[in-house]
NUFI-146442 format. One record per residue: x, y, z of N, C-alpha, C, O in turn. Coordinates in steps of 0.001 Angstrom, whole numbers, plus 500000, padded with zeros to 6 digits. Layout:
% NUFI-146442
XYZXYZXYZXYZ
...
This chain:
% NUFI-146442
044717061544574801043943062886574328044751063195573364045958063371573530
043876063330571765044193064180570738044839065180570847044816065927571826
045626065346569661046410066330569740045595067817568664045571067797567433
045051068890569472044193069593568851044774070340567875043971071137567390
046161070401567271046804071025566655047210069965565315047867070491564416
046945068910565203046951067959564015045494067502563919044688067715564824
045167066817562699043921066238562035044190064800561350045328064382561563
043550064152560746043598062854560412043615061774561406044135061998562498
043036060479561114043145059191562082044302059188562502044345058893563696
045390059411561988047098059137562358047327060530563246047937060690564303
046653061405562469047547062642563030048469063167562781049291063737563498
048383062937561169049886063542560900049449064874559762050354065076558952
048360065687559606047869066642559071048056067571560084047605067209561170
048823069145560042049134069732560611047637070737560910047656071246559789
046602071271561461045511071706561723045839073369560950045109074055560233
046873073546561326047349075272560897047234075226559162046484075940558496
048181074195558631048620073925557301047015073737556325046698074289555271
046259072766557157045603072475556219044173073491556245043263073319555434
044151074173556923043269075228557336043699076297555912043020076670554956
045254076582556332045357077425555050045635077406553908045969078348553190
045463075863553559045073075574551901044180075551551779043921075686550583
043030075403552588041568075332552189041035077266551946040139077727551238
042010077966552846041258079518552338042129079873551179041580080797550578
043237079540550616043831079521549283043258079054548250043216079548547123
042522077477548871041871077066547548040568077649547301040030077672546194
039923078272548715038610079028548362038821080544547516038033080905546642
039536081023547771040264082237546848040503081980545368040177082716544438
041371080356545288041423080648543866040620079976542941040871079675541774
039175079693543917037762079422543174036923080278542991035829080070542467
037556081950543628036688082872543164035577083094544296034712083965544200
035748081784545907034824082111546585035396083304547772035437082920548941
035734084421547524036564085282548584035652085418549752036094085120550861
034506085810549632034185085773550872033938084916552048033885085094553265
033796083847551181033693082483552174035547082265552939035890081988554088
036262082504551854037577082553552210037812083549553307038404083017554246
037555084761553489037995085979554016036978085556555459037392085667556613
035955085191555181035143084492556738035906083472557193036097083516558408
036456082475556557037146081536557516038444082109558204038713081772559357
039389083125557372040402083637557712039704084304558679040402083859559590
038936084977559236038346085462560438038040084590561816038217084750563024
037446083518560894036811082695561808037778081979562862037820081737564068
038416081814561876040084081167562283041051080999563021041534080124563740
041338082546562534042337083391563123043579082970562364044677083287562822
043453082007560792044508081830560287044210082710558533043160082763557893
045702083342558159045317083889556739045800083386555665046561082468555971
045748083505554777046201083098553758047699083661553624048569082820553398
047951084547553702049171085437553417050244084958554502049704084151555260
051134085109554721052081084529555702052333086596556263052094087645555665
052876086296557573053143087685557380054502088184557459054770089257557999
055331087451556949056382088130555899055688088317554706055328089483554547
055485087796554109054575088265552965053680089740552910053595090475551926
053193089904553936052326090774554375053156091757554467052928092789553836
054291091631555280055347092594555211055805093174554368055650094394554316
056572092451553363057255092532551975056410093614551276056843094709550918
054928093087551104054108093678550200054028094834550815054112095806550063
053927094997551652053647096618552534054706097637552215054423098751551773
056183097147552499057624097661552043057615097599550665058573098235550224
056876097058549716057463097175548488056215098548547737056635099412546967
054777098467548153054067099343547974054034100895548407053494101851547850
054817100818549627055383101961550156056608102467549982057128103186550835
057215102131548815059013102079548261059819102247549491060559103196549750
059586101228550197060650101148551450061716100326551138061871099288551781
062516100648550199063242099152549068064275099083550362064226097868550553
065222099612551427066051099230552319065555098261553413066195097309553861
064047098736553849063359097541554661062638096337554184061999095552554884
062816096292552930062357095267551983063366094447551717063068093261551576
064957094890551566066194094097551613066261093711552810066502092505552854
066131094300554059066388093783555356065466092513555727065792091768556651
064248092291554931062945091541555562063810089803554920063740088648555339
064551090446553767064748089561552751065461088815553668065146087670553990
066668089586554218068378089520554901067666088791556238068497088163556895
066508088751556696066236088072558264065585086836557603066100085824558078
064758086584556794063684085419556548064098084634555813063643083492555746
064911085006555205065262083764554068066788083282554138067592084176553874
067330082023554447068297081409555238068749081138553643069422082122553337
068688080448552774069329080055551883069596080604551210068705081180550587
071180080867550786071797081770550128071581082083548491071756083132547870
071242081090548150071283081029546706069543081761546173069440082464545168
068564081470546909067408081822547143067164083414547453066360084161546895
068033083700548440067935084883548736068784085834547678068278086845547191
069926085464547423070032086265546424069510086385544930069609087450544321
069084085522544503067893085447543472066748086655543972066755087753543415
066012086413544802065113087535545230065895088954545366065469089945544774
067017088999546146067227090554546016067671091086544768067460092288544607
068409090271543573068588090695542637067344091384542247067339092595542028
066073090497542134064758090845541430064322092517542227063775093419541593
064664092605543510064382093888544075065487095089543485065108096161543016
066575094774543582067620095481542858067575095869541432068040096948541062
066907094834540439066660095032539409065361096236539689065551097450539607
064234095687539977063404096630540170063860098269540572063535099255539911
064405098276541394065191099529542065065699100642540385065419101762539957
066434099635540002067363100141538872066383100376537869066552101392537195
065325099613537602064102100454536597063428101585536926063034102392536083
063246101711538258062786102859538549063566104015538370063036105038537937
064764103976538651065632105036538485065833105259537015065931106440536682
065926104197535909065877104714534662064771105068534346064769105854533398
063602104759534839062367105454533998061910107104534760060915107765534461
063167107534535983063257108613535908064593109289535753065119110112536502
064977108839534775066322109529534236067479109588534970068397110317534595
067595108693536308068750108736537237069449107590537045069267106605537760
070582107627535747071546106954535522072486106664536707072717105511537070
072860107421537119074036107273538335073650106606539457074475105999540140
072223106657539789072174106072540530071370104455540619071161103689541560
071124104411539454071107103015538917072486102264538869072703101082539135
073357103231538467075104102565538454075067102158539554075005100929539576
075076102702540680075445103176542018074677101152542389075287100083542408
073445101409542574072820100056542780073336098476542260073354097374542808
073798099062540707074498097654539895075768097321540727075768096304541420
076994098250540678077896098059541147078276097747542448079214096982542673
077290098550543760077651097924545258076766096863545423077141095939546144
075343096787544749074559095666545310074366094363544394074374093177544722
074227094837543406074024093467542297075246092961542012075241091741541849
076257093484541902077669093036541289077859092225542876077512091101542513
078137092088544176078050091638544970077413090533545793077854090165546882
075967089857544979075599089031545192075727087846545120075038087118545835
076744087280544140077199085837543274076403084731543418075480084814542607
076336083747544069075850081999543817074310082750543782073915083745544391
073649081901542864072595081976542433071984082995541282070995082831540567
072885084074541345072606084945539985073073084729538845074302084663538882
072574084565537681073234083962536693073791085458536008073271086573536042
075136084961535346076069086238535067075608086932533896075835088122533677
074904086102533093074027086648531685072903087928532590073005089113532271
072199087624533359071223088558534008072080089647534088071954090597533315
073053089601535055073604090814535553074342091791534338074491093013534332
074722090820533368074985091425531900074187092376531066074585093383530480
072817091793531132071867092359530738071560093559531259071317094548530567
071555093536532600070906094957533566072270095736533170071716096641532545
073512096017533085074311096309532861074170096910531348074314098131531292
073968096386530380073459096704529047072434097619529270072417098806528945
071906097219529630070612098250529838070556099545530210069882100429529682
071508099663531422071432101077532014072293101445531103072091102654530986
073372101058530179074147101884529663073158101992528032073179102976527293
072719101291527895071974101952526550070788102740526594070441103451525651
069972102605527971069235103342528606067904102613527443067015103231526858
068181101222527420067056100613526507066029099764527180066416099551528329
065142099320526997064064098881527933064876097292527907065415096632527019
064633097095529392065477095377529411064701094351529595063788093984530334
065357093972528665064482092090528130065441090932529332066567090434529309
064336090888530239064996090119531142063446088940531930062847089138532987
063202087634530764062202087174530906060718087928530620059682087607531202
060815088919529679059425089791529311058988090395530482057835090778530683
059847090468531190059013091761532480059125093195532558058345094001533066
060496093427531828060264095027531426059970095891532479059435095450533496
060312097311532332059737098170533212058684098247534270058470098814535342
057960097138533191056339097095533959055978095469534764054874094962534966
057244094979535075057153094054535497056789093945536821057431094689537562
055665093005537539055435092493538574055968092235539416055748091043539634
057095092936540653057857092369540881057126091344542311057731090412542841
055938091746542645055118090929543585055375089220543215055951088325543833
054555089268541730054240087936541004055962086979540926056140085762540993
056922088018540776058056087438540178058774086781541503059319085677541519
058626087971542959058925087590544219057887086256544621058660085334544882
056722085859544752055954084688544867056529083592544253056108082489544602
057444083654543371057490082389542584058850081947543116059292080850542776
059585082806543997060802082338544469060623082226546064061168081191546448
060137082829546944060223082632548018059600081174548529058770080425548014
060298081108549662060170079475549835058500079566550732057787080569550745
058197078288551391057279077843551872057817078043553135059012077753553200
057149078576554483055494078418554459055216080019554068054080080492554035
056456080796553771056310082245553120055294082435552499054549083384552741
055032081374551383054227081896550273053975080285549911054753079377550204
052733080147549219052069078762549286052223078266547448051908079016546524
052568077383547344052633076847545616050665077043545294049615076788545884
051045077550544204049481077899543445048675076425543503049147075304543311
047341076800543825046700075447543979047052074074544677046806072909544366
047746074675545780048188073728546275047443072134546732047879071051546342
046211072325547659044955071612547810044965070736546462045412069590546518
044547071186545420044545070450544694045646069809543891045330068715543425
046851070225543622047865069266543750047958067731544711048426066625544441
047381068203545736047858067257547025046998066367546758047464065238546605
045205066560546578044185065764546092044444064720545262044386063506545457
044920065761543723045598064698542453046602063503542750046487062356542320
047773064075543704048608063300544020047993061990544732048563060901544667
046760062197545428046349061121546061045462060178545312045389058975545565
044651060923544177044006060287543085044925059231542684044602058047542789
046341059694542114047284059127541197047516057867541948047362056740541479
048046058265543619048883057029544014047585055886544128047756054667544094
046617056386544232045078055278544491045275054651543054045243053423542977
045508055518541726045647054464540469046904053367540215047068052403539468
047530053905541033049116053261540844049028052042541934049486050917541732
048409052434543034048232050802543872046950049920543644046496049163544501
046294050149542095045402049851542352045537048771540363045263049250539262
046057047274540691046503046544539341045905046478538164046344046574537018
044466046240538750043422046527537798043198047714536918043080047708535692
043162048590537618043050050156536701043340050286535511044470050438535048
041995050217534751042347049992533427041335051331532200040993051091531042
041098052612532955040335053428532451041041054754532025041663055442532835
040923055033530860041242056493530257040202057682530715040201058693530012
039398057637531741038573058626532147039720059717532925040692059221533493
039533061173532902040413061567533279040217061796534874041244062074535493
038863061697535684038668062022536896038560060719537578038668059646536984
038359060835538754037597059847539153036767060401540748037134061352541438
035454059374541053034723060289542696035909060344543381036989059780543204
035441061265544339036518061589545060035863061281546654036433061558547709
034601060675546516033840060028547658034151058822548181033595058621549260
034923057853547749035152057168547736036453056582547577037013057083546602
037182055676548183038341055127547730038412054309546523037518053485546329
039540054460545540039200053746544084039870052536544212041057052537544538
039156051310543959039875050082544080038889049461542536037673049533542358
039808048956541744039037048175540427039197046853540419040304046337540574
038127046190540242038251044487539822038935043962538625039430044570537676
038854042676538882039463042194537803038726041992536682039210041447535690
037437042433536746036728042938535306037159044363534462036856044795533349
037914044802535430038356045781534402039492045635533153039938046591532518
039806044406532979040837043899532080040010042676531619039116042078532217
040717042396530007040434041563529206040330039798530383041296039400531034
039092039147530350039540037799531115038668037025530327038931035823530362
037286037492529316037039035971529215037319036080527480037879036974526847
036831035080527113036754035207525721035306035743524858034268035105525035
035314036720524098033855037112523452033450036903522136032352037177521650
034495036358521549034535036207519978035574035039519830036550034981520579
035370034224518968036066033323518069036045033202516694035096032688516103
037621033902515810037451034077514492038204032304514171038988031660514869
037643032008513020037983030874512848038659030629510947039007029655510281
038565031950510734038590031682509168039890031525508415039860031551507184
041141031348509129042113030408508817042283029428508688041415028834509329
043133028529508056042681027301507693043994026708508322044051025482508228
045094027330508964046141026357509451046570028021510531046025029085510826
047780027346510762048260027947512551048270029648512123048543030124511020
047994030159513009047686031509512993049006032108513883049322031654514983
049760033291513146050847033407513883051140034929514343052060035272515085
050146035793513737050387037202514280049186037819513956048553037664512911
048832038700515136047891039362514772048157041021515366049103041225516126
047478041857515055047824043503515175046695043806514934046058043277514024
045952045257516160045060045941515613045538046940514926046760047043514826
044456048130514149045123049205513549045186050237514791044907049903515942
045583051516514414046345052446515030045226053021515816045270053470516961
044098052920514913043040054028515402041533052823516202040377053155516466
042166051543516365041117050462516479040267049347516032039802048314516513
040252050204514526039238049639513419039348049011512874038439048782512075
040363048340512859040535047057512053041317046248512953041671046878513949
041710045006512909042000043964513365043044043241511681042597043101510542
044379042954512171045359042197511036045884040796511395046639040607512349
045454039854510599046150038868511055046906037930510012046786038150508807
047694036871510495048611036357509629048875035272509835048912035027511040
049186034085508912048836032182508800050010031639508169050570032059507156
050229030933508685050663029665507817050121029456506895050775028833506059
048747029813506536048309029329505406048613030353503877047907030446502874
049644030876504130049930031871502983049291032854502971049614033560502016
048002033551503977047375034615503751047165035603504948047250035165506095
046975036530504783046716037561505913045016037633505866044239036953505195
044730038769506883043135038595506883043320040033507215044413040526507493
042276040629507175041868042069507398040239042157508032039219042284507356
040331042049509534038832041934509896038741043578510426039671044322510740
037276043848510401036616045189510804036301044993512170036092043891512676
036265046361512911036187045944514316035077047138514365035520048285514418
033392046911514349032766047740514422032302048337515799032638047619516740
031529049613516197031316049852517559030671049086518383030572049088519610
030340048577517745029486046776518976030343046169518878029792045129518518
031398045939518911032895045158519351032783043908518619033769043203518833
031626043182517541031784041770517062032359042115515845031884042990515120
033336041487515590034586041269514308033893040934513204032968040125513275
034250041501512078033746040711510555035028040964509684035870041858509758
034893039750508723035772039667507938035624041093506860034550041475506396
036959041743506606036798042446505673037320042182504198036662042464503196
039052041391504179039648041417503443040503040082503643041178039890504655
040409039150502550041591038097502666042750038455501647042627038958500530
043664038153502169045359038877501198045843037820500613046721037389501361
045748037126499631046144035736498944047307036104498257047836035123497734
047894037149498069049409037185497301050509036431497930051366036136497096
050682036159498722051844035369499364051822033739498833050741033169498692
053011033102498577053425031809498262053949030915499261054086029694499184
054330031993500573054661030868501839054123031529503037053678032674502973
054149030844504133053434031676505493053984033189505693054988033797505322
053044033440506319053009035121506513053017034863507884052241034046508378
054121035717508772054703035429509967054680037065510448055505037142511358
054079038388510212054284039529510700053633040426509844054023040319508682
052641041404510059051755042357509363052430043707510680053047043553511734
051872045118509865052444046083510465051276047144509602051231046910508395
050364048243510089049749049020509816050674050486509706051540050871510492
050217051107508551050614052263508421050230053045509551049451052464510306
050656054527509967050546055192511096049051055867510546048411056324511493
048467055999509404047340056438508853046266055683508510045234056233508125
046415053727508649045748053020509109045132052643507355044212051850507158
045770053302506369045244053418504959045690052224504220045007051676503354
047437051653504777047667050772504343048273049334505418048115049281506638
048704048682504889049280047240506021050190046733505092049826046617503921
051625046327505525052226045639505210052569044156505435051972043963506494
053061043165505165052882041683505161054472041339504553055152041843503659
054749039865505825055742039941505371055733038269506169054781037909506861
057146037256505875057487036025506549058794035522506261059569036099505498
058917035012506547060536034808506737061211034053505764062441034002505742
060274033279504708060689033073503361059940033986502359059797033619501193
059531034996502736058707035828502254058911037284502176059063038003503164
058907037716500852059131039000500382058090040016500981057245039591501770
058121041234500661057557042490501737056733042717501024057021042545499840
055600043110501281054016043317500784053362044467500939053331044549502167
052712045596500448052081046665500623050754046209500153050552045673499063
049780046485501145048355045995500390047414047534500904047597048193501928
046510047751499915045725048925500340044566048681501411043609048302500736
044280048707502429043395048788502938041693048710502864040919048098503600
041463049435501869040008049783501629039520048523500572038527047800500638
040651048564499552040528047601498543040728046345498812039985045447498416
041962046144499653042204044731499725043626044347498941044409043494499359
043852045286497493044460045407496350046251045285497180046591045966498147
047055044343496535048659044703496663048862045438495795048543045353494609
049728046661496653050115047860495791051208047889495379051510048702494506
052159046963495920053873046808495279054139045717496407053497045370497399
055642045222495712056203044162496312057605044690496234058202045097495238
058196044569498021059270045416497591060504044238497903060239043226498552
061884044508497355062761043775497816063008042505496897063474041534497493
062757042352495463062225040885494927063638040404495307063686039269495781
065009041200495156066062040320495809066263040135497189067438039802497344
065663040195498276065613040517499394064277039117499933063152039225500421
064844038300499669063626037394500028063072037038501413062000036587501818
064422037484502075064308036504503756063685037887504680064466038262505555
062841038392504611062266039544505693061506039034506733060446038499506406
061874039081508231061402039011509423060512039845509888059420039427510274
060796040982509921060102041921510390059967043597509498060654043942508536
058966044342510125058846045794509195058535047019510261058145046872511419
058765048080509682057941049007510768057518050285510113058172050407509077
056978050943510225056802052506509731057166053799509773056439054354510598
057852054481509344058062056117509947056488056790510044055582056504509260
056402057508510899055248058371511166054393059287510355053307059767510677
055094059454509200054822060487508039053869059218506731053464059570505623
053730057705507361053225056839506298053623056812505018052914056196504221
054917057515504521055527057458503441056717056568503185057088056037502138
057237056538504431058307055451504370058430054236505219057727054232506229
059086053348505032059227052287505903060132051484505941060899051557504982
060405050547506865062222049805507085061563048523507474060424048345507908
062546047639507221062271046314507439063649045515507515064619045833506827
063648044651508244064582043820508710064710042471507641063736041982507068
066082041997507506065680040729506996067356039729508002068398040085508553
066479038133507637067410037343508345068731037013507901069681036593508563
068628037315506446070046037217505913071232038211506663071152039438506723
072206037488507148073070038340507501073810039279506621074434040192507162
073817039120504814074286039900504415073363040992503478073583041507502381
072186041100504472070805041978503682071035043031505101071910043854505369
069997042635505724069890043375507325069334044263507148068393043817506492
069113045700507274067713046893507507068176047392505907069129047417505128
066633047790506073066423048734504151065518049579504697064642049169505458
065639050735504385064749051862504017064004052336502675064680052695501710
062824052332502635062387052550501336061359053365501262060944053599502397
060585054060500211059820054589500129058562054106499751058623052896499966
057432054386499299055869053363499041056496052855497764056468051643497549
057131053782496792057303052834495384058577051839495393059093051278494426
058876051787496522059750050564496502061521051124496261062395050345495879
061771052569496566063130052972496101063568052878497167062835053162498115
065066052400497423065853051922498404066669053738499287067727054355499172
065542053884499990066173055336500470067552055053501402068306056017501540
067850054012501928069006053950503202069264052426503308068376051652502948
070367051992503758070647050609503698071553050174504774072586050610504266
071902049698505761072737048826506735072646047514506204071655046788506117
074179047251505757074466045771504948075775045538505268076637046326505657
075819044449505073077495043957504766077462043135505886076535043028506688
079115042251505893079108040904507004079681041733508335079977041040509309
079812042837508407079982043533510187078509043475510973078257043425512177
077405043510509482075881043623510391075645042779511290076574041978511195
074719042331512427074681041504513072073204040857512306072663041690511579
072628039749512365071744038651511937070584039572512524070257039015513572
069723040836512335068345040790512715066981040058512620066374039751511595
066674039871513761065518039153514345064315039436514391063470038577514141
063998040646514705063374041823515193063301043565514825064323043635514143
063009044312514838062780045619514962061250046251514890060185045780514492
061719047858515596060363048624515803061032050186515920062146050449516375
060271050916515508060509051864515402059156052875516505057928052815516566
060146053669517174059445054496518179058344055606517293058722056292516344
056792055596517896055771056477517028056306057981516732055640058720516007
057604058443517350057958059514516768058867059661515824059179060746515334
059396058436515485060391057941514712061534058284514710062242058315513703
061895058607515893063118058966516414064258057677516604065428057623516226
063468056722517306064597055842517220064407054477516596063203054298516416
065047053568516243065256052743515679065777050933516499066912050528516749
064778050412516660065322049930517949065076048218517260063956047758517037
066280047525517027066241046167516645067043045544517484067933046074518149
066593043849517461067260043188518282067740041960517140067041041693516163
069370041099517514070223040863517019070220039239517488069943038903518639
070566038299516432070593037053516900071387036505517911071157035570518678
072881037629517724073997037728519195073165037930520223073890037829521213
071880038196520638071505038339521882071639039954522702071640040248523897
071772041018521112072046042308521277070735043083520996069797042685520305
070865044615521850069825045125521124070092046674520918070204047442521873
070174047018519763070620048078519113069490049700519066068635049968518223
069768050246519874069258051396519680069673052571518845070683053111519297
069158053162517686069730053908517000068580054918516700067428054749516300
069470056296517114068586057611517230068974058399515828070107058682515441
067753058664515199068177059423513813068501060482514031069449060893513362
068078061123514732068065062823514919069486063077515370069835064247515217
070580062093515998071740062299516737072822061462516166074042061591516269
071914060329515366072948059724514887073754058874515688074776058487515121
073578058479516843074266058000517771073170056635517936072042056530517455
073866055734518715073636054028518731073938053718519870075034054134520246
073248053021520697073333052391522098072967050674522088071924050189521651
074016049985522637073485048616522708073578048064523814074437048186524686
072315047206523749072183046514525228072487044974524996071969044424524024
073339044234525884073189043273526045072616042132526850073017041914527993
071610041343526224071275040056526778072016039003527078073130038889526566
071520038044527970072414036965528330071664035530527644072088034380527755
070520035951526965069736034725526703069183035149524908069182036373524770
068899034660524066068208034422522986066912035429523116065928035299523844
067254036567522094065661037877521970065084036567520735065698035873519925
063439036701521151062418036262520024061922037312519999062020037607518808
061457038088520467060306039388519593060797040665520611061427040677521669
060128041852519669060011043013520393058981044025520317058505044247519204
058574044651521277057510045305521176058075046890521846058920047031522730
057236048091521038057683049497521843056236049761522278055273049274521686
056128050682523510054942051007523867054945052712523154055887053424522805
053852052878523143052955053780522414053240055288523071052975056318522451
053715055278524177054332056482524554055869056761524501056400057794524909
056453055781523987057705056055523369058915055976524492060079056336524314
058443055511525486059265055381526574059772054225526855060794054271527540
059386053179526545059881051690526740059791050784526226058779051050525578
060090049656525900060272048699524972060487047288525964061166047241526989
059758046242525385059857044904525909060497044031525049060495044200523830
061049043099525611061650041856524738060993040902525278060424041021526363
061000039361524257060513038189525101062149037665524774062870038091523872
062445036740525671063780035793525587062991034445525738061807034176525939
064334033581525526063827031796525484064173031432526941064066030281527365
064538032339527590064533032328528998063276032160529555063504031859530727
061885032189529351060690032520529762060638033496530259059713033678531050
061446034382530055061138036240530860060904037199529976061504037035528914
060154038265530057060261039417529389061065040388530156061178040396531382
061540041096529436062381041964530232061625043607529256061199043773528114
061787044482530418061213045723529749062469047094530166062818047496531276
062873047504528892064055048382529042063718050111528845063069050146527799
063787050809529098063660052475528787064240052879527430065223052306526962
063804053568527004064735054317525824065568054937525558066415054932524664
065248055759526697066472057035526851067599056301527590068683056856527408
067653055257528340068645054325529122068842054883530578069953055193531008
067887054969531175068036055791532400067824054746533591067792054923534808
067680053502532748067549052689533688068975051672533813069144051228532677
069881051219534586070833050441534343070217048767534339070860047958533670
069064048313535037068742047292534727067503047264534228066869048301534426
066804046188533488065378046268532847064465045515534196064971044857535104
063435045735534070061789045328534894062097044074534201062441043936533027
061911043121535164061707041532534528060458040814534637059836041015535681
059932039996533766058402039272534482058434038080533559058534037975532337
058321037242534518058497035728534516057049034861533815055998034765534447
057218034363532615056716033780532098056255032343532847056295032313534077
055879031319532205055287030293532789056282029158533159056936028545532315
056330028963534332057521028301535062057904026750535088058635026126535856
057208026375534059057598024543533920057831024626532330057135024318531363
058864025069532454059688025159530991059056025447529519059421024963528448
057826026530529811057110026856528846057462028336528183057614029217529029
057603028711526916058053029887526295057260030917526667056173030391526906
057166032231526878056280033158526668056568033791525344057692034237525115
055573033852524433055973034350522982055380035692522836054603036004523738
055522036318522155055695037790521515054221038781522193053024038676521927
054897039649523066054083040543524105053817041701523210054198041980522073
053078042264524037052603044099523662052069044636524527051207044057525189
052490046081524793051644046456525979050558046957525655050385047028524439
049526047441526476047915047752526269047499048228527497048157048481528506
045930048344527202045257048921528329045398050496528008045884051012527002
044591051389529643044560052585529381045992052512529549046630051539529950
046579054027529081047691054554529310049273053343529034050476053224529264
048308052816528508050108051088528209050527050454528999051553049803528804
049533050428530737050098050396531963049837048620532048050099048085533125
049215047573530659049169046737530981050354045687530062050797046310529097
050928044256530182051608044383529783051158042722528908051124041977529887
050821041821527668050186040830527890050756039864526962050961040339525845
051027038804527093052014037937526168051410036469525889050878035783526763
051566036100524585051572034277524220052534033780524976053514034308525503
052016032391524958052789031200525572052791030084525124051627029692525037
053637029205524721053777027811524740052528026795525561051999025751525180
052345027557526758051068026344527459050280026835527055049645027112528073
049536027362525960048496027559525522047940028926526122047212029600525393
048194029310527213047646030507527989047897032217527593048746032385526717
047449033094527978047465034415528060048058034790529071047352034487530033
049328035481529525049303036141530607049542037912530573050228038501529738
048844038493531616048808039928531787049419040329532612049303039840533736
050182041230532394051241042003533784050700043762533617050795044582532704
050016043804535234050433045264535414051803045741535097052686044929535375
052115046657534679053783047152534224054611047721535802055833047595535880
053981048203536734054529048073537859054474046892538852054955047102539965
053855045460538546053943044387539093054531043312538117054251043012536956
055528042803539094055915041709538216055485039993538294055996038953537879
054438040306538953053440039046538895052541038841538246051854039803538591
051797038184537342050599038133536310049866038494537314050018038083538465
048690039600536789047455040057537331046336038997537059045556038659537950
046288038475535761045650037597535086046527036777534512047744036949534441
045608035463533908045872034142533268044965033801532719043956033391533293
045141033913531044043845033749530257043854032168529793044970031911529343
043146031241529761043078029870528829041544029692528398040383029891528756
042417029135527299040622028722526304041712028310524933041415027362524206
042687028940524745043406028181523165043768026724523613044031026272524728
043710026249522612044317024733522537045987024515522417046595023625523013
046461025290521722047842024987521187048826026544521426048263027625521595
049871026439521406050512027581521659050069029122521046049638029357519918
050301030027522088049646031325521766050580031869521366051293032380522230
051033032021519834051934032863519310051969034556519490052972035225519740
050948034920519343050780036700519581049653037357520190048576036762520153
049708038269520636048593038783521304048691040580520775049741041106520406
047733041086520833047275042605520392046258043072521236045118042615521324
046847044211521980045518045090522857045207046142521842046045046762521187
043489046318521767043147047318520825043941048519521618044281048415522797
044190049692520790044830051198521452043576052055521687043673052839522631
042660052055521149041293052634521597040511052064522425039676052742523024
040597050967522591039409050150523478040371049552524583041243048798524151
040350049694525429041418049240526658040620048116527261041441047526527964
039737047648527340039285046268527625039017045430526633038022044769526928
039617045043525176039557044402524041041268043954524177042215044673524496
041250042633523840042387042335523717042042041100522572040897040656522651
043020040443521407043187039608520657043830038391520635044885039026520637
044178037311520618045096036648520488045079035508519151044062034911518799
046213035382518612046295034221517672047151032844518311047969032853519232
046790031960517698047085030444517628047652029652517177047572029798515958
048240028813517424048363027505516712047348026506516430047368025595515603
046309026898517407045205026015517354043999026709516008042839026350515804
044716027660515360044036028155513763043212029346513981042866030068513047
042910029549515141041799030373515552042772031809516226043960031976516500
041431032729516299041923034404516687040907034139517932039828033569517771
041318034563519052040357034811520017040287036417520321041241037194520298
039071036688520579038571038483520925038433038194522446037624037317522749
039220038912523596038873038841524814038412039978525282038650040926524533
037539040371526751037442040931526904036293041011528468035556040034528596
036216041820529258035857041449530333034470040770530641033430040858529988
034692040144531681033169038898531521031984039684531760030971039253531210
031826041103532688030756041688532773030264042477531629029164043025531699
031203042596530303030645043442529021030691042256527903031685041733527398
029386042006527686029853040997526419029966041960525273030797041537524470
029374043226524863029871043970523967030716045016524397030484045783525331
031666045005523696032986046033523495032749047216523290033674048013523136
């Protein structure tokens, strides 16, 4: 026979708690009559008997009874002392308002000074200074007119009081848990229906080729969407880079072919404002392009011909690049090519790739000797992470919390930038000796990782799952790079040695 005091298919919900939360929710939504009627019909009240008793004592200025109730009902010493401090402080306020300084001082000496644990010394000191100077006390902005009951409710434990909007919080947790358990969830929508359980299908992530771009005349080595998602840039061993326009209907068109390089172009980087593009290659200098006109605005570092990667600071006025020459290393320039800072010398490691976090606080670089260096510009500190295998590429998430690296061991490792994880999360690539190649974050809230591979396929993982949720086929040779449109979570681009760029989308949405 089911227990009438519990609810739910498994009897995990206590009826009294559930009804009480409904009453609280009705009050918070402004349905006061309905809330009062439910209290009357159920015999369950939103306010506990202890809270009602405290309110009665405070309204009637029965401070001794108020203290007695707290001593009887609150067992945890630290919380009890904090609540008593509020009561004694309010009592002192009243004495000071009535110019009864002697009584205020007695409460401070005989009551407040004996509280001990849980009460900050600074607060007691401020209270004492207020009595001495007879000035208005500044403690959290409460002053003499502070609402004692409001402050008490923030400290009183459950079930004496309920956290504000508790039912809404629980429902949001349930929704979030459904999102977290759905490996295909790929939506930026703030809310979903509560009428049914949430479950996405594989059609929520890119799984079908919707367009093939074949304007390059040789292997395509790199692709990257602009920050606003309106453009795509690609680079190739044909010594060109191309800027593609991404219109609303989602069918890409050629905007500019950038032809100034004399050697293969292996890397591009969009300025944060998307008005400029950097291009470079392992045997090429770094060039700055105007996106609107397609004109080369500047060539950086004529004496530094071996540039492997580059990145922008958030102000779109400074940039940093890495040289694979061990005597050159890392340089910071302004847009006119003036050197602002440099890390060089024989003691510097050979840098193979680098990235800046979107806030410009951290510079992350990977080195030939299997090290990752995370430099904090604000604190001027550096953290080094050692890997067991050679690192081939690096990518940072847009939320500034994580970065991923590709290794020649067929693995992708995800690290947290703050260093809270002791070990990285590991994602496996092809298990038949084929390497995964340059990966990226993407999808709604950057919850997916996509990677190219030497087996001509693209692998997609949910960040919480180390098994691929999708493997995309279509390219005829190595997939060198992938890029997820930051504003369109259902659009993915890939670059291949088969001289093509493929645009991927959900099979049920031909037009992205």
